[in-house]
LUMTIVEX-553459 format. One record per residue (C-alpha): x, y, z; residue in one letter. Coordinates in steps of 0.02 Angstrom, whole numbers, padded with zeros to 5 digits, always signed. Last residue first. Layout:
XYZa/...
//
This chain:
+06586+05539+03222a/+06603+05372+03287e/+06760+05280+03303n/+06779+05367+03483l/+06620+05278+03553l/+06639+05126+03469q/+06809+05102+03522s/+06734+05142+03691l/+06599+05016+03682k/+06715+04882+03601n/+06839+04899+03752a/+06704+04910+03898l/+06626+04749+03847a/+06788+04669+03820a/+06857+04718+03959l/+06695+04661+04065t/+06570+04759+04132y/+06499+04765+04302p/+06400+04901+04312k/+06312+04977+04155q/+06367+05024+03999m/+06298+05228+03933f/+06350+05329+03754g/+06334+05468+03670k/+06289+05584+03770v/+06206+05719+03734g/+06105+05809+03827m/+05964+05696+03775r/+06070+05540+03865l/+06082+05637+04007i/+05888+05613+04038a/+05886+05468+03982e/+06010+05394+04116v/+05875+05462+04260r/+05714+05366+04145d/+05804+05200+04144d/+05971+05113+04074q/+05973+05018+04221k/+06099+05073+04373f/+06262+05013+04435g/+06321+05151+04317s/+06455+05188+04157v/+06417+05323+04049l/+06533+05379+03901l/+06596+05543+03869v/+06656+05637+03708k/+06686+05817+03730v/+06612+05908+03556n/+06566+06053+03676k/+06736+06084+03762d/+06756+06171+03897i/+06562+06217+03932k/+06541+06055+03884i/+06637+05972+04050l/+06523+06125+04149e/+06367+05980+04093i/+06423+05832+04087y/+06499+05850+04273t/+06306+05897+04365q/+06256+05739+04248q/+06376+05645+04310g/+06344+05711+04498s/+06448+05838+04599m/+06459+05823+04796r/+06451+05636+04775p/+06468+05525+04630m/+06310+05455+04538v/+06323+05444+04358m/+06512+05377+04333d/+06602+05465+04198l/+06722+05381+04083l/+06802+05526+03978v/+06843+05536+03787a/+07015+05585+03689k/+07095+05709+03798i/+07248+05778+03758e/+07188+05949+03724n/+07090+05942+03858k/+07186+05936+03959y/+07222+06083+04112k/+07032+06090+04073k/+07012+05933+04086f/+07109+05863+04248v/+06993+06024+04336q/+06831+05953+04274v/+06855+05787+04346a/+06931+05858+04488e/+06750+05938+04519e/+06654+05772+04480g/+06742+05667+04600n/+06880+05530+04603e/+06990+05596+04465a/+07108+05472+04331m/+07222+05530+04185k/+07251+05352+04098v/+07341+05310+03924s/+07259+05192+03806y/+07322+05037+03732g/+07195+04892+03779c/+07298+04827+03937e/+07297+05040+03991n/+07126+05051+03964l/+07051+04863+04084i/+07200+04905+04191s/+07132+05121+04241g/+06913+05009+04218a/+07007+04914+04358t/+07085+05062+04464q/+06931+05157+04443r/+06798+05039+04498m/+06921+04996+04643v/+06941+05180+04710e/+06769+05220+04697e/+06706+05400+04681d/+06716+05353+04481d/+06783+05477+04327v/+06898+05395+04207v/+06989+05520+04094l/+07039+05414+03915i/+07230+05486+03850l/+07242+05422+03647g/+07275+05248+03618e/+07165+05086+03526g/+07168+04907+03539h/+06987+04809+03499p/+06940+04654+03585i/+06870+04535+03494e/+06678+04434+03555v/+06716+04271+03449k/+06479+04269+03377k/+06366+04124+03443e/+06280+04107+03337i/+06074+04084+03405e/+05983+03969+03262e/+05805+04067+03244e/+05634+03946+03226h/+05462+04082+03269i/+05477+04176+03105p/+05324+04323+03089g/+05171+04280+03140e/+05157+04369+03321l/+05018+04229+03445f/+04879+04312+03572p/+04933+04280+03753l/+04829+04149+03860y/+04889+04130+04034i/+04824+03941+04099h/+04845+03932+04278f/+04828+03789+04358t/+04829+03744+04559a/+04869+03581+04698g/+04782+03438+04751f/+04714+03482+04940g/+04580+03568+04872e/+04558+03589+04680q/+04640+03716+04524s/+04590+03748+04397y/+04610+03938+04344v/+04607+04038+04161d/+04693+04219+04094i/+04643+04282+03936i/+04736+04390+03836g/+04734+04550+03751n/+04884+04635+03819h/+04767+04742+03967q/+04674+04599+03973k/+04846+04494+04047i/+04897+04640+04139i/+04746+04660+04227n/+04716+04489+04276y/+04897+04498+04359v/+04865+04651+04453m/+04709+04558+04519s/+04815+04418+04558l/+04954+04498+04668g/+04857+04635+04733l/+04778+04519+04910g/+04923+04628+05028t/+05017+04450+05069g/+05108+04365+05213r/+05067+04476+05337g/+04892+04417+05399e/+04905+04256+05333t/+04892+04189+05149k/+04681+04166+05070t/+04708+04342+04981t/+04589+04460+04917f/+04652+04654+04913f/+04586+04658+04745p/+04459+04522+04694d/+04564+04409+04535f/+04538+04260+04685i/+04379+04310+04725k/+04274+04159+04646t/+04394+04041+04653l/+04397+04020+04829t/+04204+03967+04862k/+04265+03846+04731q/+04401+03758+04841d/+04603+03816+04821m/+04736+03737+04799g/+04873+03660+04957v/+05017+03664+04834g/+05061+03532+04686t/+05095+03682+04570d/+05031+03718+04396s/+05107+03860+04301v/+05054+03836+04100s/+05080+03980+03975i/+04953+03938+03821d/+05030+04050+03676w/+04873+04101+03559y/+04803+04074+03396d/+04653+04128+03286p/+04626+04284+03386e/+04460+04378+03470a/+04442+04256+03612a/+04315+04322+03733e/+04189+04192+03725e/+04335+04083+03821h/+04275+03919+03845l/+04160+03907+03688r/+04261+03986+03585r/+04417+03847+03632f/+04283+03706+03572y/+04229+03818+03409k/+04461+03812+03405d/+04584+03950+03454a/+04756+03880+03392a/+04869+03806+03528v/+05042+03844+03536k/+05141+03779+03683k/+05232+03869+03851v/+05263+03762+04003s/+05298+03779+04202i/+05296+03646+04327n/+05338+03675+04503l/+05335+03520+04611t/+05336+03508+04807g/+05382+03594+04953g/+05367+03559+05157y/+05288+03402+05204r/+05138+03429+05322e/+05099+03401+05488d/+05149+03589+05481n/+04997+03626+05389k/+05063+03700+05218r/+05054+03891+05187m/+05200+03921+05199i/+05263+03785+05061t/+05188+03751+04940m/+05046+03839+04918a/+05193+03968+04976h/+05297+03916+04777s/+05154+03928+04686a/+05112+04103+04753n/+05300+04150+04738i/+05262+04086+04560c/+05099+04131+04501l/+05191+04326+04537n/+05337+04294+04451l/+05228+04228+04283l/+05121+04435+04301s/+05291+04544+04338q/+05396+04443+04169e/+05235+04491+04072v/+05272+04658+04142q/+05418+04672+04101t/+05424+04609+03923p/+05294+04717+03872d/+05219+04634+03711a/+05175+04556+03570l/+05211+04357+03548t/+05351+04273+03500m/+05370+04073+03531a/+05531+04061+03453k/+05590+03908+03430g/+05527+03740+03518p/+05427+03780+03623f/+05469+03757+03822y/+05430+03618+03959e/+05498+03641+04139t/+05511+03571+04294q/+05544+03673+04449i/+05562+03559+04616v/+05539+03657+04766i/+05627+03570+04933s/+05760+03690+04918k/+05637+03859+04953d/+05648+04002+04804f/+05776+04127+04781t/+05886+04079+04627n/+05801+03948+04586k/+05650+04042+04540c/+05765+04231+04475i/+05820+04079+04363k/+05674+04016+04321v/+05581+04186+04274i/+05739+04246+04168s/+05695+04083+04073k/+05509+04098+04073i/+05555+04278+03978t/+05655+04160+03878t/+05532+04059+03796n/+05403+04194+03792l/+05487+04272+03630d/+05438+04454+03659t/+05385+04572+03498p/+05372+04749+03567t/+05248+04827+03691v/+05296+04979+03817a/+05197+04996+03964i/+05305+05171+04028e/+05418+05131+04177q/+05462+05122+04377r/+05615+04984+04354r/+05561+04842+04507t/+05561+04681+04406l/+05714+04759+04289s/+05806+04788+04429l/+05797+04619+04527l/+05820+04542+04369h/+06016+04647+04337q/+06068+04609+04526v/+06035+04418+04510m/+06119+04440+04328d/+06263+04550+04446s/+06273+04389+04559a/+06252+04249+04424r/+06448+04343+04336s/+06518+04365+04498a/+06501+04173+04530s/+06554+04127+04348e/+06683+04254+04344e/+06772+04194+04529i/+06759+04003+04488t/+06832+04015+04306n/+06977+04125+04387f/+06996+03989+04471y/+07023+03846+04381k/+07132+03984+04237e/+07268+03980+04392t/+07251+03783+04443e/+07249+03747+04241q/+07396+03877+04252r/+07486+03782+04373t/+07507+03856+04556i/+07666+03828+04656e/+07663+03855+04853k/+07759+04014+04901n/+07641+03996+05048k/+07567+04147+05024a/+07546+04131+04842i/+07445+03952+04928k/+07339+04046+05027y/+07308+04192+04908k/+07239+04072+04792f/+07150+03992+04908l/+07066+04166+05007s/+07014+04223+04836i/+06949+04027+04787t/+06833+04071+04961g/+06781+04260+04949i/+06717+04195+04770i/+06635+04054+04835g/+06536+04127+04991g/+06538+04287+04859l/+06406+04164+04768v/+06311+04085+04913n/+06314+04222+05020n/+06193+04284+04858f/+06079+04137+04855d/+06058+04170+05028h/+06022+04347+05015a/+05905+04326+04851l/+05818+04215+04932g/+05776+04285+05094g/+05731+04458+04981a/+05624+04361+04825l/+05454+04362+04963n/+05506+04563+04979g/+05555+04590+04810v/+05383+04506+04780t/+05293+04647+04878e/+05382+04800+04804m/+05312+04736+04649k/+05132+04744+04724q/+05177+04920+04759s/+05232+04954+04621q/+05088+04879+04496r/+04954+04982+04618l/+05049+05155+04586l/+05014+05093+04393r/+04838+05039+04451e/+04801+05247+04531k/+04884+05311+04382l/+04777+05199+04262e/+04628+05256+04336i/+04682+05443+04340e/+04717+05417+04156t/+04532+05331+04134v/+04468+05489+04000n/+04337+05406+03883n/+04353+05417+03680l/+04226+05404+03557m/+04306+05400+03395i/+04131+05426+03269v/+04143+05409+03065y/+04090+05465+02908r/+04122+05383+02752s/+04018+05438+02604k/+03931+05323+02462g/+03748+05392+02512p/+03792+05599+02553t/+03609+05654+02637t/+03583+05466+02708r/+03714+05458+02824d/+03772+05276+02900k/+03904+05344+03012l/+04042+05218+03046p/+04131+05143+03236f/+04290+05200+03316i/+04315+05142+03506s/+04380+05215+03660g/+04449+05191+03837n/+04591+05318+03848f/+04781+05345+03927y/+04800+05532+03939f/+04992+05619+03922t/+05014+05799+03969e/+05141+05894+03803e/+04984+05954+03727k/+04894+05819+03714l/+04986+05642+03731k/+04906+05470+03691i/+04905+05344+03770p/+04799+05194+03744k/+04715+05127+03897k/+04578+05007+03788y/+04555+05005+03598f/+04386+04946+03513e/+04362+04943+03313q/+04191+04965+03229w/+04113+04835+03119n/+03940+04837+03056e/+03902+04984+02970a/+04066+04931+02864d/+04244+04916+02814s/+04332+04999+02994i/+04511+04935+02961k/+04565+05110+02928s/+04468+05177+03088i/+04606+05033+03155p/+04744+05130+03093k/+04704+05332+03067k/+04709+05324+03266l/+04906+05378+03289e/+04857+05514+03211n/+04769+05585+03349f/+04956+05675+03417d/+04932+05775+03261p/+04792+05878+03290m/+04730+05994+03182l/+04831+05909+03040e/+04731+05722+03094w/+04565+05806+03132l/+04548+05921+02958n/+04475+06091+02984n/+04259+06110+02977g/+04233+06117+03146v/+04379+06130+03264a/+04402+06324+03303e/+04241+06350+03333a/+04214+06193+03425k/+04368+06244+03537q/+04499+06185+03557i/+04625+06162+03732r/+04616+05966+03678t/+04526+05901+03852i/+04386+06032+03870r/+04361+06055+03678a/+04335+05851+03701t/+04231+05872+03856a/+04136+06021+03779k/+04094+05905+03597n/+04174+05913+03429w/+04084+05861+03281q/+04085+05870+03092t/+04287+05904+03088i/+04349+05859+02922k/+04454+05711+02916g/+04452+05662+02743n/+04314+05508+02760e/+04217+05614+02881d/+04244+05692+03051i/+04129+05656+03214s/+04228+05676+03399i/+04143+05617+03550l/+04256+05645+03713l/+04134+05562+03842s/+04100+05671+03972p/+03921+05694+03867m/+03843+05870+03901s/+03889+05927+03726e/+03836+05762+03633i/+03693+05752+03724v/+03619+05935+03693s/+03661+05929+03511s/+03527+05758+03521l/+03406+05899+03617f/+03454+06024+03498f/+03423+05937+03364q/+03244+05827+03394a/+03172+06020+03447n/+03250+06101+03276k/+03173+05941+03215l/+03014+05980+03295e/+03012+06146+03245g/+03074+06104+03082e/+02911+05986+03054v/+02774+06120+03111r/+02840+06272+03003d/+02816+06124+02855r/+02651+06099+02900e/+02604+06286+02937i/+02661+06303+02774n/+02706+06505+02723r/+02816+06480+02582n/+02905+06658+02575l/+02926+06675+02783v/+02985+06499+02813q/+03115+06536+02656e/+03146+06691+02718m/+03207+06589+02889l/+03310+06478+02819d/+03402+06634+02714n/+03433+06677+02896f/+03487+06533+02943a/+03597+06510+02799d/+03695+06675+02844y/+03719+06669+03011l/+03791+06490+02976m/+03919+06582+02865g/+03936+06724+02970i/+03997+06598+03105e/+04117+06511+02943d/+04065+06385+02821n/+04118+06571+02700n/+04036+06665+02561e/+03858+06651+02574k/+03734+06768+02498q/+03611+06844+02533v/+03419+06813+02478r/+03290+06950+02442i/+03127+06828+02396a/+03024+06901+02559y/+03024+07057+02473n/+02895+07182+02582g/+03006+07323+02516e/+03041+07424+02652a/+03097+07278+02780s/+03150+07161+02640i/+03277+07290+02616k/+03318+07341+02794k/+03349+07154+02824a/+03464+07163+02665a/+03582+07263+02735d/+03607+07206+02880v/+03654+07060+02823l/+03776+07181+02703n/+03845+07237+02841l/+03851+07112+02959v/+03962+07026+02795p/+04091+07195+02789k/+04090+07193+02968s/+04222+07037+02994i/+04338+07056+02856i/+04339+07241+02858g/+04373+07259+03042q/+04523+07128+03007l/+04614+07233+02887g/+04606+07377+02981e/+04660+07301+03136a/+04794+07245+03027l/+04836+07401+02952l/+04835+07475+03129v/+04961+07350+03192s/+05101+07403+03067l/+05105+07559+03131i/+05137+07490+03300i/+05258+07383+03232l/+05352+07537+03137v/+05353+07634+03308l/+05423+07467+03381i/+05555+07468+03273l/+05603+07614+03299v/+05609+07601+03495i/+05715+07448+03465m/+05846+07508+03319f/+05869+07658+03459y/+05900+07552+03612v/+06001+07448+03508l/+06135+07575+03483n/+06126+07641+03699k/+06163+07453+03705i/+06326+07464+03622q/+06382+07616+03676k/+06345+07549+03840d/+06483+07431+03805v/+06613+07508+03696e/+06606+07610+03880g/+06629+07476+03997t/+06835+07515+04005s/+06978+07399+04091a/+07081+07444+04220r/+07220+07288+04242l/+07335+07261+04367y/+07464+07122+04354l/+07541+07048+04529m/+07704+06984+04565g/+07807+06812+04588r/+07690+06710+04718y/+07721+06569+04718n/+07616+06419+04699g/+07730+06324+04566k/+07741+06509+04502f/+07605+06625+04511l/+07581+06798+04443v/+07413+06858+04534p/+07299+06949+04427q/+07181+07102+04501y/+07083+07159+04372v/+06964+07293+04387v/+06820+07343+04254i/+06751+07504+04238f/+06618+07610+04189e/+06527+07586+04380g/+06541+07438+04435g/+06651+07311+04437s/+06791+07195+04549e/+06879+07046+04471i/+07012+06949+04550t/+07126+06793+04509p/+07179+06713+04668k/+07309+06750+04815q/+07259+06940+04813k/+07218+06966+04982d/+07405+06903+05046t/+07455+07000+04883h/+07418+07188+04968d/+07461+07311+04807i/+07402+07498+04836v/+07354+07552+04655p/+07414+07691+04573l/+07295+07850+04555q/+07224+07820+04377v/+07307+07873+04207k/+07136+07856+04062d/+07152+08050+04008a/+07344+08051+03971e/+07318+07909+03859s/+07323+07693+03830r/+07403+07693+04011s/+07555+07582+04077h/+07659+07568+04236l/+07796+07432+04227v/+07911+07404+04400v/+07772+07448+04532a/+07841+07372+04685t/+07732+07251+04783n/+07894+07161+04832k/+07840+07008+04728k/+07853+07132+04581d/+07718+07239+04520f/+07632+07267+04351v/+07539+07380+04297y/+07403+07385+04168f/+07289+07544+04127n/+07136+07572+03978k/+07090+07396+03932i/+06945+07409+03832a/+07044+07369+03669s/+07095+07208+03714v/+07213+07148+03609g/+07375+07226+03666d/+07330+07121+03813l/+07420+07003+03787a/+07551+07076+03695s/+07620+07090+03892l/+07798+07015+03892s/+07849+07140+03792d/+07835+07279+03957a/+07928+07129+04068i/+08102+07119+03928e/+08086+07318+03942a/+08063+07343+04110e/+08234+07187+04129t/+08192+07037+04160g/+08260+06887+04264f/+08105+06867+04377d/+07984+06970+04366l/+08006+06939+04165a/+07998+06725+04179g/+07823+06731+04255v/+07766+06891+04150l/+07698+06752+04011n/+07577+06650+04140d/+07533+06817+04231a/+07470+06912+04026a/+07398+06731+03995i/+07262+06739+04148g/+07237+06955+04089a/+07209+06904+03933a/+07098+06757+03993t/+07009+06865+04120a/+06987+07007+04026i/+06881+06943+03910q/+06790+06850+04013n/+06764+07005+04106r/+06692+07069+03919l/+06583+06925+03892s/+06494+06923+04047n/+06487+07121+04007l/+06406+07078+03841r/+06276+06949+03904t/+06239+07061+04050t/+06191+07209+03892k/+06091+07076+03780e/+05998+07015+03913f/+05956+07193+03986i/+05908+07233+03829i/+05817+07068+03755i/+05699+07075+03917s/+05678+07252+03885t/+05632+07245+03717f/+05503+07076+03755a/+05429+07166+03893i/+05395+07322+03790a/+05344+07235+03627l/+05210+07145+03721i/+05125+07282+03792f/+05139+07369+03665i/+05072+07269+03541t/+04899+07202+03632v/+04868+07401+03663l/+04872+07400+03491l/+04780+07269+03425i/+04648+07310+03567i/+04610+07477+03527g/+04607+07455+03318i/+04519+07311+03357l/+04396+07424+03450k/+04414+07567+03340n/+04336+07452+03208k/+04221+07361+03315i/+04130+07546+03321k/+04118+07615+03462l/+03960+07635+03593n/+04027+07475+03692s/+04158+07586+03751i/+04057+07762+03772g/+03964+07630+03910e/+04098+07580+03998m/
//
């Protein structure tokens, strides 16, 4: 080790770069050779197998009725494969009919054929040859055997040439590495030697006015600055100045120590985004060291921070700053959540120039825990709704089953059914099925686990969705009254999160009017839900000091239930606090509501009196934009088409329904009940099939696995994915693979026809 440490920088650089280069090239080239050999052998195997399959198809008639010459002529598909050295044809009695070898040297001993062991194509490979046994079948009956023997010599020759080329390339790269090391050592060694020469000159002459000229602002430049500063101190011999500079250095060291030891990410930049400070916490989470960051442009070095440009642009003076809460930022393919603030920094040395400090606190772990709590609370909500949903589903099914039984009875009794009666029956079935589908959609939306994604949201629509769930699930003794804003009540929010919050408040209100009442009290009451616009005037701000917007939407949820006393009111937003009896609740609901509303920059208030119910007010920021828009109802057109469609679904009823719809729209249909069957059908009819209607969830082979096999056959296959699940992460994963469309079950004739027409018309 001592010998290595005494080597010059030049030799060290050459050694390190050579070792790294040789190591990387050896691994890379070995992998390339193995990959190329495997790929080319597989390609040869596939080429031979394809040629054998074509030749076997051509042999069907010739073996039974043709002469030996005609049998030989039917093997023309093998002429283009130069690797094939021998091919022999045996009839169904395993007697050799045609024997062919490319040359005398290629002749081999005639193989013994036992077709009972080879009812399917068999490929045997090893050493220098690939042997193929290709049975000739007609309608599943054995008619003969085609024996092929192909050489892998050409592949071996290609690989050998590739090895020679790579050896030459390695030598060239090693020479380039040596030249690179020579250049790098000049960049590093020359500035250091300049500093050494200046120090020797000062030592020899005692001339402390000598200075070294800095060329760059890197670490060498910093060393030059330190050297020149030291010479300045010695030259001036000013004790007072030395004392002041010493105190300044101590202060800088103290401040630097504080900044470096902070758990928060701390970054300072100038108005152009140039980094001037980068503490250890930032280096740790971004995996970029301070030396690599300082002096570079933040937006170029870390493009993931570009979304912080907008809050910086809102900072107008030194008295202004920007804050954000649980902001997701993706760093190195990993998403982190930060609470943070951005504030301006006064710089007396450069008046008129703006500098900013970005401070970020990593709250990823807290966010993940809160997300788990939100999900568990969703499950609690689903549990609360389950009884009502089951009751309402039975009502829906009752409407469908009862109407169908009446229809079947009249048909069985040969009773006349008028067109008016038929329309009435079908309308009843359609309305009931639509109601059931709507209930399932709301339940899926409620239980879906997803990232928070704010979007312009109409609170009127959100409340209508909640009211529909409540009417389907709450005790019938509860009367629900609503008051909507005339027009659209737009805010920037995550609709699923807001919907969950309001649903929690409504469920709590229903419990307060039913299960929380005493035995001698009457069940039921009135649930009032309303939305209106309020101005954040001085009176509003006096009551709500956290108000930061000029206008808010006021969503009110009030009930006539048991109410709460003042002591209870002070605790209702605490996690795990509940006024319900054991087993009736976890105490997470209102805690989650509070966090969700705060995360949306909203405000939540509650007013209650024991015995007189409770009223919750949620204030969400008003979103500027058009709030009066007319809903235009468009007539649905049913597009017709032509061509063959492959329907893949493990449910018989869905296959038949889809097939009937597609036939009605002018398409012809092939069906498959699982992925394996679908792949076989697609192989057979790939030139005729225009599109595939593919179910996502199937036994044996899933929709995703089936799609992977389909694109192996035809990379341009058009697939419309269908599923009973919502468009969640599983669906998005398949769409990213190349599937062009998605549709959720159940679907109507119009929906399927339009979606399929759109898919087929895409370029």
